[in-house]
N, C-alpha and C positions, 0 to 999 in steps of 0.2 A: 418221663423226662430223665435223661441220663447224661446230658452234656455237662461235664464238670464246670465249664465256664459259666453256664447259665445257673447251675446250682450254687456256685460260689457267689454270683451276683445277688442272688436272693438271700443267701446267708448273710452277706455283708450288709444288705439293705435292712435286715431284721435285727441285727446285733444290738442296736441301742434303742430298740422300740419296746415299749411296755405291752405285755399281753394280758388280757383280762379273760378269765375263764367264765364264760357265760353258762355253760352246761358241761358237766362231767368232772367236777372237782374231786369226786370220790375216785373216779378212774385214774385221774392224774396222781393223786396221793398213793393209790395202789401201785401204779407204775414206778413211782419213786421207791416205795418199799421193796418192790421186786428187784429193781436195779441194785439197791443197797445189799439185799440178801445175796444176789448173784456175785457181786463184787467180793464179798467176804469168802464165798466158796471158790472163786476162780483165782488161783494163785498166779496165773499168767494174764491177769486183767490188763487190757491195753486202752480201753475207752471206746473202741469201735465195734464191740460186740453188739448184736441186736438188742440185748436187754438194756442198753444205755439209751434207747430211743423209744418214743411212743408216738403213734399217729395222732395228728390233730387236723382240724379243719379251721381255717382262718377266714374271718369275715370282717369287713369294715363296720365298726360299731355305729357309724353314722349312716350306714346304708338303709335307705327307706324300706328295703325288702325284708329287713329283720324287725320283728315285732315282739314286744313283751305283752303277754296277755295276763289279766288278773286271775287270781285264784280266790274263790269266795269261801266263807266259813259258815257251816251249819252247826248250831249248838244244840245239844240234846242231853237229857238225863240229869239236869241240874235239880238238886233237891230244894224244895220250897221256893221255886222261882216266882217272883211277883213282878208282872209286867209294868204296873204303874210305879212301883218303887224303883224299878230299874230305870225307867224313863226319867223319873225325878232326879236320880243321881247323875244321869248323863247331862242334865241341864246345867250342872255346875261347870262343865267343861265345853259343852256343845250348844250351838243354836240348832233347834229342831223344827223342821218344816214338815207337816203332815200332808199326805196325798190320799184323801179318803176315796173309797170306791164302793160300788155295789156290783151285782152280777152282770149288769148291762154295761157298766162303764169301766170295768177292770182292765180290759185290753188297752183302751185309750189312756187310762191313768197310768198303767204300767209303763207305757212308752214315754209318757211325759216325765214320769219319775226318773227313769233311767237317763233321759236326756239331761235332766237337772243335776243328777249325780255327776255326769261327765263334765258339765259346765262348771259346777262348783269346785270340782277337783282340780281344775286348771289354776285356781287361785289359792286354795287352802286344802288342808287335809279334810276329806269328806267321806262319809260312809252311807251306804243304803242300809236300811234296817226293816225287817219284816218280823213281826211277832205273831205267833200262831193264834188263830181265832180272832184276829183283829182285822177289820176291813179297812186297813190303811197302811200305806208304805210311808216310811219316815226317812228324811234326809238329815243326817247329822253332820254339821260343819263346825270345826273347832273354833272356839271363840277368839283365841289369840295364840300366836306362836309361843308365848311364854307358859302355856298350860302345862307342857311336859316338864319345863324347868321347875315350876311350882310343885308338881307332883313327885318328881324323882331327883331333882338337883343334878349333881355330878355323877350319880350312880349309873347313868346311861350316857354313852358318848354322844356328843352333840350331833355328829353326822347321822346317827340313828333316829334322833328325835323328829326329824322331818319325814321319815318313812311312814307311810300309811300303816304298814303291817306292824311296825313297832308301837305306834299309837294305839292300834286296835288291841294287840296282845298284851301290852303292858298296862295301858290306862283302862281299857274296857274289860277285857277278859280277865285279867289278873286283879286289878285294883277294885273294879266295880262288881264284877260277877264272882270274884273269889276263886277263879280257876288257876291253880298254882302253875308255875313254870314247868314243874315236873309232870303234872297232869296234862299240860298242853303238849309236851314232848311225847308223852305216851298216847296222845289223842284219845283220852278217856271220855271227854265230852265234846269232841271236835271231829268234824268230817270236812274234808276239802273237796270242793267241786269247781269245775271250770266254767260252766255255762251260767249266764244270768238267769235264764228261765229254769234250769234245773235247780238252782239255788232257791229261787222264790217258790217253786212248786214243792220243795222239800217240806215246807210247813204244812202240807197236806198230810204228812206222816205224824201220827199222834205222839211219837217218841221225840220228835224235834220240836224245840221250843222257840227258837229265833234264828234268824239268818242275817249275816252281814255281807253286803256287796262292796267290793273294792274297785277302785280305779287302777289301771296298770301302773306299775313302778316305772319311772322314767329312766332312760339309759344313763343320763348324767348323774342320777342318784346311785346307780350301780357303780359307776366309775369313781364317785367320791368316796363310797364305802371302801372300795378296793384300795384306792390310793391312801386311805387312812390306816391300812393294814388290817382291815376287818373282813369278815365273811358275811354275806347277806343273810338275813334271818330266814328260817325255814319257810318254804312255800311263798316266797316273796316275788319270784320271777318265774314265768313260764315262757321261754323263748320259742318263737314260732317263725318259720316252719322248722320241723325237725329233719335232720338228715336221714336219708334212707340207709338202712343197714346193709352191709355187704357190698357196697360199691367198690371198696378196696379192702384188702386183707393184709394184715401184718403177720407174716410167717415168722414166728420166733424160733428160727432154726439156729444152726451153728455157724453159718457163713457170716463173715464180718461185713459191716456196712461200709460201702465205698463212698467216700466224700467226693 
């Protein structure tokens, strides 16, 4: 597209619109740093050099074709982990519903359990839980919206308290299991997986102790966090589908960009 009138119409239409970075915020920050570095070096800076621009793909955030998938958590290598004690502490904040199974009923129970997780997640923060060597899946549903307020007060912004990943990492992983924020960032006891089945089957590995299954983050939650001036927590969104690489290429040459 090289018609100046068409390009200007698009520019004018986008000028007052807010953009939300769904994927690629590190690339965007790198582009800004690169632009600033080049500005300092370029004594004849005009603002139309290629380094002032970065390629983006825009999508309607209400488009049904764009999906947010959940990322599940596998926990391993906790010292002195006690399954009964952990469940007992969770009962302070969560209602717990068990889905017991045997070798013959596991496939049917797993399907029913995952459906219950999805249904419960439409109404309140809910997690699926599987503890190694236990023939039961557990559905954890938060007892009240005030649970995060009681636990953390104003130390966590309100817009984060309704995010499933914040409840999981702050209330369960940190407060109940004792995995520090620093250890979580270093992924010392934590592995991220995309598939429900891969997560549940991970408990077959003797090094893994428990698995948490999450529902997808809702697009309106992503918007609320961004409008509050915050960045989404780590591994809270997995946007799908991903764009194919190499469809277009930004040649960072010396020719100026023509508006």
